[in-house]
C-alpha positions in Angstrom: 0.0 0.0 0.0 1.2 3.5 -0.8 2.3 5.3 2.3 0.2 8.4 1.3 -2.9 6.3 2.4 -2.4 3.9 5.3 -5.4 2.0 6.7 -5.3 1.6 10.5 -7.3 -0.2 13.2 -10.6 -1.5 11.8 -11.8 1.5 9.9 -9.3 4.4 10.5 -6.7 5.8 8.2 -3.9 8.4 7.7 -3.9 10.2 4.3 -1.2 12.6 3.1 -3.3 15.4 1.5 -0.5 18.1 0.9 3.2 18.4 1.4 5.4 21.5 1.1 9.2 21.5 1.3 11.7 18.6 1.8 15.1 18.1 3.2 16.3 20.9 1.0 13.8 23.4 2.5 15.4 23.0 5.9 18.9 23.4 4.4 17.9 26.6 2.5 16.3 28.0 5.6 19.5 27.4 7.6 21.9 28.8 5.0 20.0 32.1 4.6 21.3 33.0 8.1 24.6 33.9 6.5 23.4 34.6 2.9 24.6 31.2 1.8 23.3 29.0 -0.9 22.8 25.3 -1.5 26.2 23.4 -1.9 26.1 19.7 -2.8 24.5 16.6 -1.5 27.4 15.7 0.8 27.8 19.2 2.4 24.1 19.8 2.6 23.4 16.6 4.3 26.2 17.3 6.8 24.7 20.6 7.6 21.3 19.1 8.1 22.7 16.6 10.5 24.6 19.3 12.3 21.3 21.2 12.8 19.6 18.2 14.3 22.5 17.2 16.5 22.9 20.7 18.1 19.2 21.4 18.5 18.9 24.1 15.8 15.4 22.9 14.9 13.7 26.1 13.5 14.7 25.3 9.9 12.6 22.1 10.1 9.5 24.3 10.6 9.8 25.1 6.8 8.7 21.6 6.0 5.0 20.9 6.3 2.5 18.1 6.0 -1.2 18.1 5.8 -2.9 14.8 6.8 -6.5 13.6 6.7 -7.0 11.5 9.8 -9.8 9.1 10.7 -9.5 7.8 14.2 -11.6 7.1 17.3 -12.6 10.1 19.4 -10.5 9.0 22.4 -7.4 8.9 20.2 -8.2 12.4 18.8 -8.6 13.8 22.3 -5.0 12.6 23.1 -3.8 13.9 19.7 -5.2 17.4 20.2 -3.1 17.9 23.3 -0.3 18.5 20.7 -1.1 22.2 20.0 2.1 24.0 19.1 3.0 23.7 15.4 -0.2 21.6 14.6 -3.5 23.0 13.3 -6.7 21.0 13.3 -10.1 21.1 11.7 -12.5 18.3 12.8 -15.8 17.0 11.5 -18.6 18.5 13.7 -21.6 16.6 15.0 -23.4 19.9 15.3 -23.6 20.1 11.5 -23.6 16.6 10.2 -24.7 13.0 11.1 -22.6 11.6 8.2 -20.4 8.7 9.5 -22.0 8.8 12.9 -22.6 5.0 12.7 -18.9 4.2 12.6 -17.4 2.9 15.8 -14.0 1.3 16.6 -14.2 -2.4 17.3 -10.9 -3.7 18.7 -9.5 -7.1 17.7 -8.0 -7.5 21.2 -8.7 -6.1 24.6 -6.3 -5.2 27.3 -6.1 -5.2 31.1 -4.5 -2.5 33.2 -0.8 -3.0 33.9 -0.4 -3.3 37.7 3.1 -1.7 37.6 2.4 1.2 35.3 -0.9 3.1 35.2 -0.1 4.4 31.7 0.4 0.9 30.4 -1.9 -2.1 29.6 -1.4 -5.7 28.6 -3.3 -7.8 26.0 -5.6 -10.3 27.5 -4.9 -13.8 26.2 -8.2 -15.3 27.4 -10.3 -15.8 24.3 -13.6 -16.0 26.3 -13.0 -12.7 28.1 -11.9 -11.0 24.8 -15.1 -12.2 23.0 -17.3 -11.1 25.9 -15.7 -7.7 26.1 -16.0 -7.1 22.3 -19.6 -8.2 22.5 -20.3 -5.5 25.2 -18.5 -2.8 23.0 -20.8 -3.7 20.1 -24.0 -3.8 22.1 -23.2 -0.4 23.7 -22.5 1.1 20.3 -25.7 -0.2 18.9 -27.7 1.1 21.7 -26.0 4.5 21.6 -26.5 4.9 17.9 -30.1 3.8 18.2 -30.8 6.4 20.8 -29.0 9.1 18.8 -31.2 8.3 15.8 -34.3 8.4 17.9 -33.5 11.8 19.4 -32.9 13.1 15.9 -36.3 11.7 14.8 -37.9 13.5 17.8 -36.6 16.8 16.4 -33.7 17.1 18.9 -30.9 19.2 17.5 -27.7 17.3 16.4 -25.7 19.4 18.9 -27.7 17.8 21.7 -28.3 14.4 20.2 -24.6 13.7 20.0 -24.4 13.7 23.8 -25.3 10.0 23.8 -22.5 9.0 21.5 -19.4 7.4 23.0 -15.7 8.2 22.6 -15.3 4.9 20.6 -17.0 6.6 17.7 -14.8 7.5 14.8 -14.1 11.1 14.0 -12.2 12.7 11.1 -9.9 15.8 11.0 -7.4 17.6 8.9 -4.1 18.3 10.5 -1.3 20.6 9.2 2.0 20.2 11.0 5.5 21.3 10.5 8.2 18.8 10.9 9.6 20.2 14.2 6.1 19.6 15.7 5.8 16.2 14.0 9.1 15.1 15.6 7.9 16.1 19.0 4.7 14.1 18.4 6.7 11.1 17.4 8.9 11.3 20.5 5.8 10.9 22.6 3.4 8.8 20.6 5.8 6.5 18.6 6.7 5.0 22.0 5.6 2.0 24.0 4.4 4.2 26.8 1.7 5.7 24.5 -1.7 4.1 24.1 -1.5 1.3 21.6 -4.0 2.9 19.1 -2.2 6.2 18.8 1.1 4.4 18.4 -0.3 2.9 15.1 -1.0 6.4 13.9 2.4 7.7 14.9 4.1 4.9 13.0 2.1 5.6 9.9 3.0 9.3 9.9 6.6 8.3 10.6 6.6 6.1 7.4 5.3 9.1 5.3 7.9 11.4 7.0 10.7 8.9 6.2 9.7 8.7 2.6 9.4 12.4 2.0 12.4 13.6 4.0 14.8 10.8 4.3 17.7 12.9 5.5 15.8 14.7 8.1 14.2 11.4 9.3 17.6 9.8 9.5 19.0 12.7 11.5 16.0 12.7 13.8 16.5 9.0 14.7 20.2 9.6 15.3 20.1 12.7 17.4 16.6 13.6 18.5 14.3 10.6 18.8 13.6 9.7 22.4 10.9 6.9 21.9 11.6 3.2 21.4 9.5 2.1 18.4 11.1 3.7 15.4 14.3 2.5 13.7 13.1 -1.1 13.2 10.7 -3.0 11.1 7.6 -1.5 12.7 7.5 1.2 10.1 8.2 -0.9 7.1 5.5 -3.3 8.1 2.9 -0.7 8.9 
C-alpha cells in the first residue's frame, strides 16, 4: 500500500493530503542565516545533521505536511493535546450526522498493567476477549439507536450527539511542520503511549521517512527519544 494512504485499526486511516518542502527546505532556511546557498549533497546533508545534533530545529519548521486522519474520538482527544505547530479542523456533529454510525471495534482487549498506570497488557483469554468485544458492540448499537431516535424526535444534532461514546470515529485535517511532528513522534511512537495512537504515529513516521529521508535519519540519530522507530515496525505498517 502506498504510504500516502495507510489504513489503521478496523476503519481508520492516515492520508497525506498536501506536502510542502523537503530536506532541502530546511537546508535553505539554515543557509540564509549567512546569505549562503545550496552546496552539494554531501555538504548539505552534513549541515542538516549538524542542525539536528545541536538542537537548531527552527529550519525544520519550513517543511509541512497536511494529513487527513480518521480515528476514534478517544485517540483524537489525546492527539489534540499537541497544539504548538499543529493545526486542526474536525468533523462536527453539530452540523452533520454523516459517518455517525462508525465505531471502533478492537481485535484484542487489554487489562491495566499493575506496575504502570499508563500501560496495559493484552488479554490472552479468548472467552473474556469475545465477551468484552460483544459488550462494546452492544453499547455502540444502543447509543446509535438512541442518537437516531433523538434526531427523529426533532432534537438538535448538537444535543443528540451527547449520547455517542468516545469509541465513535471522527475525522480531521491536521497541518503540521516537521519540528512539531518530531515532538509528536517522540511521545506517541513510543511503547508508553496508548497502543491505538502508536499505530497512527508509526504511519506518519513512514510518510515522514519517505518524503524527508535525511531529516528522518538525522531525527532518529540525534533527537528521537521513543523506542518504536528505527526497526521493522515502520516498514510493516
